[in-house]
N, C-alpha and C positions, 0 to 999 in steps of 0.2 A: 514436442509441444503440442497436444491436439489443437489442431485449430483448422476454424470451419467454415467456409462460404456459407451466407444464404441469399434468394435473392440476387444473386454476382456479387455481394459487397464481402470484402478479403479484411479478415482482419490485418491490422498495420502494427509492425514491433523493428522499433531502430535499433541498427546494428549494435549500439553499447547498452542496451537495455539488456536484463537478462528475466527469462520468463521458466521456468521447472517447467521442464519435461511433462509433470501430472499434472498441472495446470492448463485447462479449457479455457481457448478463445473461441467467440464463435460471431460472425458478422464483423457489425460496426464497432470494430474497437482499436484505440489509437494507443499505443504504449509508446512513449516517447523517451527521448535519450536518459539514459542511464538509470531508468527505473529498476524495479526488483518486484517479480511477481513469483510469492511461493508455492511450495505443491498443495496441489487440489485445491487452488483457488479457481471458482470458477466467475468467467467473465462472459457475462452474457446479452450481445447488442443483438439480439436477433429483434427487437422492437426499440428501442431507442442509441443514441448513441454512446459509449464511454469511451472517455478518453482521462488517460494518466498522462499528466502531465511531469516535464524533467523533474529528476531527482525524488520522483515519489516510491512509495513502496508500498505492494501488499501482500500482507502476511499468507500462511498457511490456511486456507480452508475459509475465506472469505470469500461473499457471494454478492458481485454487483450486477445490478440490472435495472431495467427502467419502461415506462412506458412509452407509447410510439409520442413521436416528437417530442421529448424531454432526454435534455443532455444527463449525464450523471457523470460528471466530473472531478478529480481530483486534484488542485492545483501544483505549482511547484511548490516539491519540498511537502507534500502530504506523506501522512503516515498513518495508514490503516491495519492494527491491531489484530490479530490472530483470533479470526473468527467472524469477522464483526461484516455485519451486510449493508451496503448501500444499496437507496431504492432511489430513482430519481432525485437523485440530492446533488447538493454542490459541498466539496470540501474545500476552505479557502489555500492560500500558500501558507505553509508552516504549520499547517493544524493538526493535531494528531486524534486519530478514531480511539478508544480503545480495544481492548478485547474483548471481544461475543458482543460488543453494540450494537442496537441498529438504529441505522438515520434512514426515517422514512422520505416519502415524496417532498421534494418543493422544498427543505429544511435548506439549511444554508448555516455552513460552520463557518463562523468570520476567521480572519485572517488570527495564527499564534492563538486558537482556542484549542481547549483540550475537552475532549468526550469522555467520562471516566468508564472504564471496563463496566460492561454489563447493562450501561445505562439505554434508554429508550428516546429518540428525540423523535417526538413526534411528527407527523406531517405540516407543514409551513411554518414551522419553527424557525427563528431566526438565531443563533446563538452569536452574541457580542463578539467580536476579537477581545483577545486577550482575558476569556473568561473561560471557565472551570465549570461544567456544567456536569451534571451526577441525577440519577435516579429513574425510577420509572412511574409517571414518565420524567426525564429528564427536567432539571431545573436548574436556573443558575446558582451556584453557591459562592462565586466570588471572582475578584478578579487575580489574573494569575501574576505572580512576581518576575522580576528579570531574571533571577535563578530556573524556573521551572520551568518558563521559556530557550532559557540556554539549555537546559536537560535536557527538551523536548530535542532541539537541533542535534545535539551530540547521539542521541538514539537516532535518528534520520543520516547523518553522516555513517552512521556504524552500518546501516542497509546500503548506503551507496556503496561502501568498500565490501561489504556482501557479493554485490551486485559485480565487482571487478574480480576479487576471488572466484565467485560460482561462475564469469565465463572463462576465469585462466586455468583454475582446477577441479572442478567438478563435474565427475565423472561416475558414470554409472560401472560398479565392482562387484564380484561376488562376495558376500563377506567370509573372514577368517575363521576357524572353528574355533581356536581361542585366541586372547591376548597376548601379542608374540611380550618377549621378556624388552625389557624396557620401551613398552613402548611407548611412542612420542607424543606428547600434546600439542595440542593446536597455538602457534607461534603468536604471540600477545601481537596487536596488529595495531599502527601506527597509522590509524584512519586519515588525517588530513593529506599525507605522502603517499599514500595508498590512491586518493581521489585524484590530487595532483597529478601524477604517474600516468595515470589511465586519460586523463586530460590531454596531455602532451603528446 
């Protein structure tokens, strides 16, 4: 992965995390245990610190940045969907930020909350725990059900399993000229057993 120091500050990646080789880490970035950082994500810790806590994921084309003296934090099991932008904000434990959503300065996404795809969370907004927010600007729509929170957690477990799969088997290769006869499909993954195996 392209990883750059700035002013002598070097990114940190836990050995149990997976950061795709095309993702870029700059400066004061701390990627915790069992995190996943997807292709073409940009984590620019050239002003404020960026912290991904254990088991969180930051998917393809996400951009994370912040102001000086402001941390941008994704807490344990935080889930950041494709193309989302985070700037000087906090995503609390077990929360989800949907695809192409934007979360602005000093906003806080509460525990187990969901920010809908393409939502714009304005600066300073405090999203209540276990709530759904959507729209431009984002507004609280309703409280989440236990089933929706379980659905989100299952998705996060899937990305934790992808961390394991990527560390074990993802390799750069030359593409084939055509699909082989009897081309295999990816195996169904028992997410929980894969995570437990890796922890052990």
